[in-house]
C-alpha positions as CSV (number, residue, x, y, z in Angstrom):
1,P,82.6,-65.0,-112.0
2,T,79.4,-66.5,-110.6
3,D,80.4,-65.5,-107.0
4,R,81.2,-61.9,-107.8
5,D,77.8,-60.7,-106.5
6,F,76.5,-61.2,-103.0
7,M,73.6,-60.1,-101.0
8,Q,73.4,-59.3,-97.2
9,W,70.2,-58.6,-95.4
10,K,69.2,-57.9,-91.8
11,A,65.9,-57.7,-90.0
12,S,65.9,-56.0,-86.6
13,L,63.5,-54.8,-84.0
14,T,64.6,-52.2,-81.3
15,K,62.7,-50.5,-78.6
16,T,63.8,-47.9,-76.0
17,W,61.9,-46.9,-72.9
18,W,62.7,-43.8,-70.9
19,V,62.3,-44.7,-67.3
20,G,62.1,-41.3,-65.6
21,S,63.8,-38.3,-67.1
22,L,67.4,-39.5,-66.8
23,T,67.4,-43.3,-67.4
24,K,66.6,-45.5,-70.3
25,L,66.2,-49.2,-71.0
26,G,66.6,-50.7,-74.5
27,V,66.0,-54.1,-76.1
28,G,67.0,-55.2,-79.6
29,L,66.6,-58.3,-81.6
30,E,68.1,-59.0,-85.1
31,H,68.4,-61.7,-87.7
32,L,71.3,-61.7,-90.2
33,D,71.5,-63.6,-93.4
34,G,72.8,-63.4,-96.9
35,E,73.8,-65.2,-100.1
36,D,77.2,-65.9,-101.6
37,L,79.0,-64.2,-98.8
38,D,82.8,-64.4,-98.7
39,R,85.3,-63.6,-95.9
40,F,85.0,-59.9,-96.7
41,S,81.2,-59.7,-96.9
42,K,80.3,-61.9,-93.9
43,Y,79.0,-60.4,-90.7
44,D,81.6,-59.3,-88.3
45,F,80.7,-59.0,-84.6
46,E,82.9,-56.0,-83.5
47,Y,82.6,-52.5,-82.1
48,F,82.6,-50.7,-85.4
49,G,80.5,-53.3,-87.3
50,D,76.9,-53.3,-88.1
51,T,76.2,-56.1,-85.7
52,R,78.0,-55.7,-82.4
53,V,79.0,-58.1,-79.6
54,A,80.6,-56.2,-76.7
55,G,84.2,-57.3,-76.0
56,Y,84.9,-58.7,-79.5
57,Q,87.6,-57.5,-81.8
58,G,87.2,-57.1,-85.5
59,G,87.9,-60.1,-87.6
60,L,87.8,-62.6,-84.8
61,V,84.5,-64.1,-85.7
62,T,82.8,-63.8,-89.0
63,A,79.6,-65.5,-90.0
64,A,77.2,-65.9,-92.9
65,K,74.1,-66.1,-90.7
66,G,73.3,-65.1,-87.2
67,D,70.7,-64.0,-84.6
68,A,71.4,-61.5,-81.9
69,A,69.8,-59.9,-78.8
70,H,71.0,-56.7,-77.1
71,L,70.0,-55.1,-73.8
72,T,71.0,-51.7,-72.7
73,F,70.6,-49.6,-69.5
74,G,71.7,-46.0,-69.6
75,V,71.8,-42.9,-67.4
76,S,72.2,-39.3,-68.7
77,L,73.1,-36.3,-66.6
78,A,72.0,-33.2,-68.5
79,E,74.2,-32.7,-71.6
80,V,77.4,-33.5,-69.7
81,L,77.6,-37.3,-69.0
82,R,76.0,-40.4,-70.5
83,V,76.8,-43.8,-69.3
84,E,75.4,-47.1,-70.6
85,L,75.7,-50.7,-69.6
86,R,75.2,-53.1,-72.5
87,G,74.9,-56.8,-72.8
88,D,75.0,-58.6,-76.2
89,L,74.2,-62.2,-77.2
90,A,74.7,-63.6,-80.7
91,W,74.4,-67.0,-82.3
92,A,76.8,-67.2,-85.3
93,T,76.5,-69.8,-88.1
94,D,79.0,-70.3,-90.9
95,R,79.3,-73.6,-92.7
96,E,82.8,-72.8,-94.1
97,T,84.4,-72.2,-90.7
98,G,82.3,-74.8,-88.8
99,L,80.3,-72.4,-86.7
100,D,76.9,-73.9,-85.8
101,R,74.9,-71.4,-83.7
102,E,78.1,-70.6,-81.8
103,L,77.2,-68.4,-78.8
104,L,79.0,-65.1,-78.6
105,A,78.3,-63.0,-75.5
106,G,79.8,-59.9,-74.0
107,V,79.1,-56.9,-71.7
108,S,80.4,-53.3,-71.9
109,L,80.3,-50.0,-70.2
110,N,80.3,-47.1,-72.5
111,G,79.6,-43.4,-72.5
112,T,80.2,-39.9,-73.4
113,L,81.7,-37.1,-71.3
114,V,81.7,-33.5,-72.3
115,G,84.7,-31.7,-71.1
116,P,86.1,-28.2,-71.1
117,W,86.9,-26.2,-74.2
118,Q,84.2,-28.1,-76.2
119,T,85.9,-31.5,-76.0
120,V,84.0,-34.7,-76.1
121,V,85.3,-38.1,-74.8
122,N,83.7,-41.3,-76.0
123,F,84.7,-44.5,-74.3
124,D,83.8,-48.2,-74.4
125,L,85.2,-50.9,-72.1
126,G,84.1,-54.4,-73.3
127,V,84.6,-57.9,-71.9
128,P,83.7,-61.1,-73.7
129,V,81.7,-63.6,-71.6
130,E,81.2,-66.5,-73.9
131,G,82.8,-67.6,-77.2
132,P,86.3,-67.6,-78.6
133,A,87.3,-64.1,-77.5
134,D,89.2,-63.3,-74.3
135,G,90.7,-60.3,-72.6
136,V,89.3,-56.8,-72.6
137,T,88.6,-54.3,-75.4
138,V,89.0,-50.6,-74.8
139,F,88.0,-47.8,-77.2
140,I,88.6,-44.2,-76.4
141,A,87.9,-41.3,-78.8
142,F,88.7,-37.6,-78.1
143,L,86.7,-35.2,-80.2
144,K,87.3,-31.4,-80.3
145,L,84.5,-29.2,-81.6
146,F,85.6,-26.0,-83.4
147,D,83.4,-23.0,-84.1
């Protein structure tokens, strides 16, 4: 009963610069912490999670504390194509699983393509560079807009 409640908190700083009219550069830093986190409330470094490390699948690494840095470089061509190269670093700490500032790193290429008949394709191809993950992660989503 004493462990029913938990608290998560995150502090982050993010800045994006538009270099010219078609390219952008982004930098982000974040610190993650919490109290009484269990395996369901710990931070998960995945594509759909709040804190992301490119190339990592959900549930592979969870941590009670962490620090992360993100770097992005993107190019946009009108409203038709957006491509972004992303690099992520995270240092995960979790006393229960033995993580002590474990380095997680990955890179990804992601983007959005607008196709015919009001279709939108989102894609993300990620590769882990450092840490317990290996292989490649691929996410592709097809969206159809209806009037």
